[in-house]
C-alpha positions as CSV (number, residue, x, y, z in Angstrom):
1,X,272.8,36.5,187.8
2,X,275.6,34.2,188.8
3,X,277.3,34.3,192.2
4,X,279.5,37.4,192.4
5,X,283.0,37.4,193.9
6,X,283.5,39.0,197.3
7,X,284.3,42.7,197.6
8,X,288.1,42.3,197.7
9,X,288.0,39.9,194.7
10,X,285.7,42.3,192.8
11,X,288.1,45.2,193.4
12,X,291.0,43.2,192.0
13,X,288.9,42.3,188.9
14,X,287.9,46.0,188.5
15,X,291.5,47.1,188.6
16,X,292.4,44.5,186.1
17,X,289.5,45.5,183.8
18,X,289.8,49.3,184.1
19,X,293.4,50.1,185.1
20,X,294.8,51.5,188.3
21,X,293.5,55.0,188.4
22,X,290.5,56.7,190.0
23,X,287.6,57.0,187.6
24,X,286.9,60.5,188.9
25,X,290.1,62.3,189.5
26,X,292.5,60.2,187.5
27,X,295.0,59.8,190.4
28,X,297.0,56.6,190.1
29,X,296.5,54.2,193.0
30,X,299.5,53.7,195.3
31,X,300.3,53.1,199.0
32,X,298.9,56.6,199.7
33,X,296.0,56.6,197.3
34,X,294.1,53.4,197.9
35,X,291.4,52.1,195.6
36,X,287.9,51.5,196.8
37,X,284.9,50.0,195.0
38,X,282.5,52.7,193.8
39,X,278.9,51.8,193.0
40,X,277.9,53.7,189.9
41,X,274.2,53.1,190.8
42,X,274.4,53.5,194.6
43,X,273.2,50.7,196.9
44,X,270.7,53.1,198.4
45,X,269.1,53.4,194.9
46,X,269.0,49.7,194.5
47,X,272.3,49.3,192.7
48,X,273.7,45.7,193.0
49,X,277.2,44.8,194.1
50,X,278.0,43.4,190.7
51,X,281.2,43.9,188.7
52,X,279.0,45.7,186.1
53,X,278.0,48.3,188.7
54,X,281.4,49.1,190.2
55,X,284.4,51.1,189.2
56,X,287.6,51.9,191.1
57,X,287.7,55.2,192.9
58,X,290.1,56.8,195.4
59,X,288.7,57.1,198.9
60,X,288.5,60.9,198.6
61,X,286.3,60.8,195.5
62,X,284.2,58.0,196.8
63,X,283.5,59.9,200.0
64,X,283.0,63.3,198.4
65,X,280.6,62.0,195.8
66,X,278.2,61.2,198.5
67,X,274.6,60.9,197.2
68,X,275.3,62.7,193.9
69,X,274.4,60.9,190.7
70,X,277.3,59.7,188.5
71,X,276.5,62.4,185.9
72,X,276.4,65.1,188.6
73,X,279.7,64.0,190.1
74,X,281.3,63.7,186.6
75,X,280.3,67.3,186.0
76,X,281.6,68.4,189.4
77,X,284.9,66.6,188.7
78,X,285.2,68.4,185.3
79,X,284.5,71.7,187.0
80,X,287.3,71.0,189.4
81,X,289.6,70.3,186.5
82,X,290.0,66.6,187.1
83,X,290.3,64.2,184.2
84,X,287.2,62.1,185.0
85,X,287.0,59.1,182.8
86,X,283.6,59.5,181.1
87,X,284.3,56.6,178.7
88,X,284.9,54.2,181.6
89,X,281.8,55.4,183.3
90,X,279.8,55.0,180.1
91,X,281.1,51.4,179.6
92,X,280.1,50.6,183.2
93,X,276.6,52.0,182.8
94,X,276.2,50.1,179.5
95,X,277.4,46.9,181.0
96,X,275.1,47.3,184.0
97,X,272.1,47.9,181.6
98,X,273.0,44.7,179.7
99,X,273.5,42.7,183.0
100,X,270.1,43.8,184.3
101,X,268.4,43.0,181.0
102,X,270.0,39.6,181.1
103,X,269.4,38.8,184.8
104,X,266.2,40.6,185.4
105,X,265.2,42.0,188.7
106,X,266.8,45.2,190.0
107,X,263.4,47.0,190.0
108,X,264.7,50.0,192.0
109,X,267.9,50.4,190.1
110,X,266.4,50.4,186.6
111,X,264.8,53.9,186.7
112,X,267.9,55.4,188.2
113,X,270.1,53.8,185.6
114,X,267.8,54.8,182.7
115,X,267.8,58.4,184.0
116,X,271.6,58.5,184.1
117,X,271.9,57.1,180.5
118,X,269.5,59.8,179.3
119,X,271.6,62.5,181.0
120,X,274.7,61.1,179.4
121,X,273.0,61.3,176.0
122,X,271.9,64.9,176.5
123,X,275.4,65.9,177.7
124,X,277.1,64.6,174.7
125,X,279.2,62.2,176.8
126,X,280.3,58.9,175.3
127,X,277.2,57.1,176.5
128,X,275.3,59.0,173.8
129,X,275.5,55.9,171.6
130,X,273.8,53.7,174.2
131,X,270.4,52.4,172.9
132,X,267.3,53.4,174.9
């Protein structure tokens, strides 16, 4: 994998790529709702700090997600009536799977990512088209 930009630069690139709303609750970012980088596969589970593993989330959602998996938190957001962006999450998971296949490594992240993709397929979310 090539050298990744620093955290601030990655956040700007993520906002440019995905738009300026929280992936989980849909709130637009502003002076009061600040964007943070959210690791789809958490660092504690071996997730890399790569653009392919990050989305923009508001501080509230980033903090409340805690150690829940992306699919668990997506389901919780829907239960709360928030317009969680499952298509954006799906694109991120797919991009991460491709990046890991290309770059190799990420031994700890692979099983977690594979499990999340399987859960997406079972739930009928947009990632159902992702090849195994």
